[in-house]
C-alpha positions in Angstrom: -0.2 -0.1 -0.1 1.5 3.5 -0.9 1.7 6.1 2.0 -1.0 8.7 2.2 1.2 11.6 1.8 3.1 10.1 -1.1 1.0 9.7 -4.6 2.1 6.3 -6.3 4.2 6.7 -9.3 2.9 5.9 -12.7 2.7 2.3 -13.6 4.5 0.9 -16.6 2.7 -2.1 -18.2 3.5 -4.5 -20.8 0.6 -6.0 -22.4 0.7 -9.1 -24.4 -2.2 -8.9 -27.0 -4.0 -11.5 -29.0 -7.1 -12.5 -30.9 -10.0 -12.0 -28.7 -12.6 -14.7 -28.7 -10.5 -17.0 -30.9 -8.6 -20.2 -29.8 -5.4 -19.4 -31.9 -3.9 -17.2 -29.2 -3.2 -18.6 -25.6 -4.6 -16.2 -22.8 -4.3 -16.8 -19.0 -7.2 -18.7 -17.4 -6.7 -17.5 -13.6 -6.4 -13.8 -13.0 -4.0 -11.3 -13.6 -0.5 -12.7 -13.9 2.4 -10.6 -13.2 5.6 -12.2 -15.2 8.3 -9.8 -14.2 8.9 -6.7 -12.0 11.7 -4.4 -11.2 12.1 -0.8 -10.2 13.8 1.6 -12.8 16.3 4.2 -11.9 13.4 6.9 -11.7 11.7 4.8 -9.2 8.9 3.6 -11.4 7.6 0.3 -11.0 8.2 -2.1 -14.4 6.3 -5.0 -14.5 5.0 -7.5 -17.4 1.1 -8.6 -16.9 -1.4 -10.1 -18.9 -5.2 -9.6 -18.5 -7.4 -12.5 -17.6 -9.7 -14.1 -19.7 -13.3 -12.5 -19.6 -14.7 -15.2 -17.7 -12.2 -15.9 -15.3 -13.7 -13.7 -12.7 -16.6 -16.2 -12.2 -14.1 -19.1 -11.3 -13.1 -17.1 -7.7 -13.1 -19.6 -5.0 -16.0 -18.4 -3.1 -17.9 -18.5 -6.1 -17.2 -21.8 -7.2 -17.9 -23.1 -3.7 -21.4 -21.4 -3.7 -22.1 -23.1 -7.2 -21.2 -26.5 -5.8 -23.4 -25.9 -2.8 -26.1 -24.8 -4.9 -25.8 -28.0 -7.0 -25.8 -30.1 -3.9 -29.2 -28.4 -2.8 -30.7 -28.9 -6.2 -29.7 -32.5 -6.1 -31.0 -33.1 -2.8 -34.3 -31.4 -3.9 -34.6 -33.8 -7.0 -33.5 -36.8 -4.5 -36.7 -35.8 -2.2 -39.0 -35.6 -5.3 -38.0 -39.0 -6.4 -38.7 -40.3 -2.7 -42.0 -38.4 -2.6 -43.0 -40.2 -5.8 -41.9 -43.5 -4.7 -43.7 -43.3 -1.5 -46.9 -42.0 -2.9 -47.1 -45.2 -5.1 -46.2 -47.6 -2.4 -48.9 -45.7 -0.1 -51.4 -46.2 -2.7 -50.4 -50.0 -2.8 -50.7 -50.4 1.1 -54.3 -48.6 1.0 -55.3 -51.2 -1.5 -54.0 -54.0 0.5 -56.0 -52.8 3.6 -59.4 -53.9 2.2 -57.9 -57.3 1.5 -56.5 -57.6 5.0 -59.9 -56.8 6.4 -61.6 -59.3 4.4 -59.4 -62.0 5.4 -59.6 -61.3 9.1 -63.5 -61.5 8.7 -63.4 -64.8 7.0 -60.9 -66.3 9.6 -63.1 -64.9 12.5 -66.2 -66.7 10.9 -64.7 -70.1 10.3 -64.6 -70.9 13.9 -61.9 -73.5 13.4 -63.6 -75.2 10.3 -62.5 -74.5 6.8 -63.5 -76.3 3.9 -60.6 -77.2 1.2 -62.1 -74.4 -1.1 -62.1 -72.0 1.5 -58.7 -72.9 2.5 -57.3 -72.5 -1.1 -58.9 -69.2 -1.2 -57.4 -67.8 1.7 -53.7 -69.1 0.5 -54.4 -67.3 -2.7 -55.3 -64.2 -1.0 -52.2 -64.5 1.4 -49.8 -64.9 -1.8 -51.3 -61.3 -2.7 -50.0 -60.1 0.5 -46.6 -61.2 0.3 -44.9 -58.1 -1.6 -46.1 -56.1 1.3 -43.3 -57.0 3.3 -40.7 -55.6 0.9 -42.9 -52.3 0.6 -42.7 -51.9 4.1 -39.0 -52.7 4.1 -38.6 -50.1 1.4 -40.5 -47.5 3.6 -38.2 -47.9 6.7 -35.3 -47.2 4.0 -37.0 -44.2 2.6 -37.5 -42.8 5.7 -33.9 -43.3 7.0 -32.9 -41.6 3.5 -35.3 -38.7 4.3 -33.9 -38.2 7.7 -30.3 -38.0 6.1 -31.5 -35.8 3.3 -32.9 -33.5 6.0 -29.7 -33.3 7.8 -27.9 -32.6 4.6 -30.2 -29.9 3.6 -29.9 -28.3 6.9 -25.9 -28.4 6.8 -26.2 -26.8 3.4 -28.4 -24.2 4.2 -26.2 -23.1 7.2 -23.2 -23.0 4.6 -25.1 -21.1 2.1 -26.2 -18.6 4.8 -22.5 -18.1 5.8 -21.3 -17.5 2.5 -24.4 -15.3 1.5 -23.3 -13.1 4.6 -19.8 -13.0 3.5 -20.5 -12.1 0.0 -23.1 -9.3 1.0 -26.3 -10.9 1.3 -26.7 -11.2 -2.4 -28.4 -14.1 -4.3 -26.0 -16.1 -6.5 -27.9 -14.6 -9.6 -27.5 -11.2 -8.3 -24.0 -12.0 -7.6 -23.4 -13.3 -11.1 -24.9 -10.4 -12.7 -22.4 -8.1 -10.8 -19.4 -10.4 -11.6 -20.4 -10.0 -15.5 -20.7 -6.3 -15.1 -17.3 -6.1 -13.5 -15.9 -8.2 -16.4 -17.4 -6.0 -18.7 -15.8 -2.9 -17.2 -12.4 -4.9 -16.8 -12.7 -5.5 -20.7 -13.4 -2.1 -21.6 -10.4 -0.8 -19.4 -8.0 -3.4 -21.4 -9.4 -1.9 -24.6 -8.3 1.3 -23.5 -4.9 0.0 -23.0 -4.7 -1.2 -26.4 -2.1 1.7 -27.5 1.4 1.3 -26.5 5.0 1.4 -27.9 5.9 -2.0 -29.4 8.5 -4.2 -27.6 8.0 -7.6 -28.9 6.6 -9.9 -31.5 5.6 -13.6 -30.6 6.5 -16.6 -32.5 4.3 -17.0 -35.7 1.3 -19.0 -35.8 0.6 -20.6 -39.2 -3.3 -20.3 -40.0 -3.0 -21.9 -43.7 -0.8 -22.7 -46.5 -2.7 -21.7 -49.5 -2.2 -19.7 -52.9 0.9 -18.6 -54.5 4.1 -17.0 -53.2 2.7 -13.6 -52.8 -1.0 -12.1 -51.6 -2.8 -10.7 -48.8 -5.5 -11.8 -46.3 -7.3 -9.8 -43.6 -10.5 -9.3 -41.6 -12.5 -6.1 -41.1 -10.7 -3.9 -38.5 -14.1 -2.4 -37.6 -16.4 -5.1 -37.5 -17.9 -6.3 -34.2 -16.3 -9.0 -32.5 -19.1 -11.7 -33.7 -17.9 -10.9 -37.4 -15.0 -13.0 -38.0 -15.1 -12.9 -42.0 -11.9 -13.4 -43.6 -10.9 -11.9 -47.0 -8.4 -13.6 -49.3 -6.4 -12.1 -52.5 -4.2 -14.1 -54.1 -1.3 -12.6 -56.4 0.4 -9.1 -56.5 -0.7 -7.6 -59.7 -3.6 -7.6 -62.2 -6.0 -9.7 -59.8 -9.6 -9.0 -59.5 -10.9 -12.1 -57.5 -11.4 -11.5 -53.7 -12.7 -14.6 -51.7 -14.9 -13.7 -48.6 -14.9 -16.6 -46.0 -17.6 -16.6 -43.4 -15.4 -17.3 -40.5 -11.8 -17.8 -39.6 -12.5 -21.7 -39.2 -14.0 -21.5 -42.8 -11.1 -20.2 -44.0 -8.7 -22.6 -42.5 -11.1 -25.4 -43.9 -11.5 -23.5 -47.3 -15.1 -23.7 -47.3 -18.2 -21.6 -47.2 -17.1 -18.4 -49.3 -18.3 -16.1 -51.8 -16.5 -14.4 -54.7 -16.2 -10.5 -55.3 -15.1 -9.7 -58.8 -13.3 -6.3 -58.6 -14.3 -3.4 -61.4 -10.6 -2.6 -61.7 -7.7 -5.0 -61.2 -5.3 -4.3 -58.2 -1.7 -3.8 -57.6 0.8 -4.9 -54.9 -0.5 -6.8 -51.5 -1.1 -3.7 -49.4 -4.8 -3.8 -49.2 -7.0 -3.3 -46.2 -10.7 -4.0 -45.2 -12.3 -1.2 -43.1 -15.7 -0.8 -42.1 -17.1 -3.0 -45.0 -15.1 -1.8 -47.6 -11.8 -2.7 -49.4 -9.2 -0.2 -50.0 -6.8 -1.1 -52.6 -4.4 0.7 -55.4 -5.6 0.3 -58.9 -3.4 -1.5 -61.3 -0.7 0.9 -63.2 -2.0 4.1 -61.3 -1.7 5.9 -58.1 -5.5 5.6 -57.6 -7.0 4.5 -54.4 -10.0 2.4 -54.9 -12.9 2.0 -52.0 -14.9 -0.9 -53.0 -18.0 -1.6 -50.9 -18.7 -5.4 -50.6 -22.4 -5.1 -49.6 -23.3 -3.2 -52.5 -20.6 -4.8 -54.6 -19.7 -1.5 -56.1 -16.8 1.3 -56.1 -18.0 3.9 -53.5 -15.0 6.5 -54.4 -11.7 6.6 -56.3 -9.1 9.0 -56.0 -5.3 9.7 -57.0 -2.9 10.0 -54.2 -0.7 13.1 -55.2 2.4 12.3 -56.5 2.6 8.7 -55.3 4.9 6.3 -57.1 3.4 3.3 -58.7 4.1 0.5 -61.2 7.3 -0.6 -59.1 8.6 2.7 -59.1 9.2 3.0 -55.0 8.3 -0.8 -53.8 9.5 -2.5 -50.9 12.5 -4.2 -51.1 10.7 -7.4 -52.6 9.0 -5.6 -55.4 5.5 -7.0 -56.5 4.3 -3.4 -57.2 4.3 -2.7 -53.4 4.3 1.1 -54.2 1.2 1.8 -51.9 0.4 0.1 -48.9 -2.7 0.9 -47.0 -3.0 0.3 -43.1 -5.5 0.9 -40.3 -4.8 1.3 -36.7 -6.7 2.3 -33.6 -7.1 5.8 -35.0 -8.0 5.0 -38.6 -7.0 4.8 -42.3 -3.4 5.4 -43.5 -1.6 5.1 -46.9 2.3 4.5 -46.8 4.1 5.2 -50.2 6.7 7.5 -51.7 7.3 10.3 -54.2 10.0 11.7 -56.2 9.8 15.1 -54.1 10.6 12.8 -51.1 13.5 11.2 -52.9 12.2 7.9 -52.4 11.7 8.1 -48.6 8.5 6.5 -47.0 5.6 9.1 -46.7 2.7 8.3 -44.4 -0.6 10.0 -45.1 -3.7 9.9 -42.9 -6.7 9.5 -45.1 -10.4 10.5 -44.7 -12.0 7.0 -45.3 -15.1 8.7 -46.8 -13.5 10.7 -49.5 -10.0 9.3 -49.5 -8.5 12.9 -49.2 -5.1 13.1 -47.7 -5.8 14.7 -43.9 -2.2 15.3 -43.1 1.3 13.6 -44.4 4.6 13.0 -42.7 8.2 12.4 -44.5 9.8 9.6 -42.4 13.2 10.2 -44.3 13.5 6.1 -44.3 14.3 5.1 -47.8 11.4 2.7 -49.0 13.3 0.5 -51.1 15.4 -0.5 -48.0 12.4 -1.5 -46.1 11.1 -5.1 -46.1 7.5 -4.3 -45.0 5.8 -2.0 -42.6 2.9 -1.8 -40.4 1.2 1.0 -38.3 0.2 0.5 -34.4 -1.2 3.5 -32.3 -0.1 6.3 -34.9 3.5 4.6 -35.1 5.0 3.3 -38.2 7.1 0.1 -37.7 9.4 -0.8 -40.4 11.3 -4.1 -41.0 14.6 -4.2 -42.4 14.0 -7.1 -44.7 11.6 -9.3 -46.0 13.9 -12.4 -45.8 14.8 -14.6 -43.0 16.5 -12.5 -40.3 14.3 -9.7 -40.4 13.6 -7.6 -37.5 11.5 -4.4 -36.7 14.3 -1.8 -37.3 12.7 1.6 -37.6 9.8 3.4 -35.8 8.3 6.8 -36.9 6.0 8.5 -34.2 3.4 10.7 -36.2 2.2 12.4 -32.9 5.7 13.9 -32.7 7.0 13.7 -36.0 10.2 11.8 -34.7 11.7 8.6 -35.4 14.1 6.0 -33.6 16.1 3.0 -34.7 14.5 -0.2 -32.9 15.8 -4.0 -32.4 12.6 -6.2 -32.1 13.1 -9.5 -33.2 10.7 -11.1 -35.9 10.6 -14.6 -36.7 10.3 -15.0 -40.2 9.5 -18.6 -40.6 9.1 -19.1 -44.3 11.8 -16.7 -45.5 9.8 -14.3 -47.9 7.2 -12.0 -46.5 5.1 -10.1 -49.0 2.3 -8.5 -46.7 2.5 -7.5 -43.2 -0.5 -5.5 -41.5 -1.7 -4.8 -37.9 -5.2 -5.5 -37.0 -6.2 -3.2 -34.1 -9.6 -5.1 -33.2 -7.5 -8.3 -32.7 -4.2 -6.6 -31.9 -2.2 -9.0 -34.2 -0.2 -8.9 -37.1 -1.4 -10.6 -40.4 1.3 -11.8 -42.6 1.6 -13.6 -46.2 4.9 -15.6 -45.8 5.6 -17.5 -48.9 2.1 -18.8 -49.5 1.6 -19.3 -45.9 -1.3 -17.2 -44.0 0.5 -16.4 -40.6 -0.3 -14.5 -37.4 1.7 -12.8 -34.7 0.8 -11.6 -31.3 2.2 -8.0 -30.4 3.6 -7.1 -27.0 2.7 -3.3 -26.1 4.4 -1.0 -23.7 2.1 1.3 -21.8 2.5 4.1 -19.2 -0.6 4.1 -16.8 -0.9 7.4 -14.8 -2.3 7.0 -11.6 -4.5 9.6 -9.6 -2.8 12.7 -8.6 -0.1 12.7 -11.3 0.4 15.6 -13.3 
C-alpha cells in the first residue's frame, strides 16, 4: 500500500495482446498474471502482466464453492422429489391391501376353526397377494432413513449457504453473477483503452493455413464487431480482381463457405485493407486509391494519391508493385508510399475513409526500397529491415511527435519471404503472407498508466 502522503508513481505495463474470442492465441485462465517486476532508476515500477480471460472472475473460489453448494441443494431436492413419488406409489399399494386384509380377518373369525378345502385354497391365494407387502414395508423403512439423512444434509447446506451469503454481502447467486459479469465488462473496456502502446515484442508465428501463390494478402475487417469473423483472401500481387470472402476464420482454415467478389478494376501490390465493410486497394498501373464496398458490390469512391509512385517505381525491397500500402490502426486509415519529391523516402498519410482525401502527411526519412514491410500501431509506423529470414523491426516513426528512432525487435520470418504485413487493432495481431503461408503474430505493447494525482 502506498503512503497516504506520497502519491504512487505511474505504472509501466507491458500488455501481451492476442485474438479476442479465438482459440488461436493462448490467454491466461486465472486472474491477472505478473510475469516480471523491477524498479527503474527513476523509481517507476516496471512489470509485465497479462489481463485474464473475460470469464475468469466467475471462477473465484467462493463463487465456485457457492455454485457447488447450490448444485448439492438441487440434487438433494431432486432426490426428495423421487422419494415422494415412490412413497406415494407405495402408499397407494398399502391402502389397496387394507381392504384385502380386512376381508381375510373377517373370514378367519367366521370360520370357527373349520374351513373347507375350497375356502382354505382361497385364503392361501389371498395371502400370496399380500406377500409383496413385506418388501414394500422394508422400502418404507429405508426411505424414511434416507429422508432423515437428506433433511440433515439440507440443514447443513442451508447453514453453509447462509454463511457464504453473509460473507458475500447477502446477495443471491444470480445477483452476484450479474455483478461479476458487469465487472468483467468494465475490465474488458479498461483493457481496450490500454490497447495503445509502444511495440516491444513480436511473438512466434502461428501458421493458419498454406494456400495460394508466393505473394498475396489476407485480412479481417478492423471495424467489424467481435462476432463478425469474416476473412478476405486475395492471391497474387498484380492484375488480380478475384476476392474470396470466407464466413469465419474456421471456414478459411478449411477452405469452405466462401463467396467471390470480382473487382471492377484490377489491383496492384498486396497492401490492401478491409475497413468498415469496404476494401481499400491500389488500382493497377496508377496511383489511384479505390474504395470497394462489399455489400453493394460497387466502387464508392476512387482518388489519386498526389505524387505517389506506382508500377514498381518505389516498392518495398521485395518488389511486387508494392508502391502503395494501406493500413488501419486504432486512429483510422493510413497510406504508406513515396514520391519523387521525397526522394524515395517513406511518406505516411492519414486518409479520410469517406473521401480518400489526404488529411495530413509525414516524411519519415526512411528509404522505402530498404524496407522489407511496414505496419501501423497507435499512430506509429514500424518498418522491418528485410522481407527475408533474419528480419527484425528496425525503425519506428511517431506521427504524434514527428520523430523517429531505430529499434531492435526480433521478428521470426519462418518461411523466409514476407510479401504482406498488417496490424489489426481489433484483434491486436499482425497478419502476414509469408511465401504462400497465412500467418499470425501476437504483439507486446509497452504502456504508461498515470495514477490519480499525477500531473
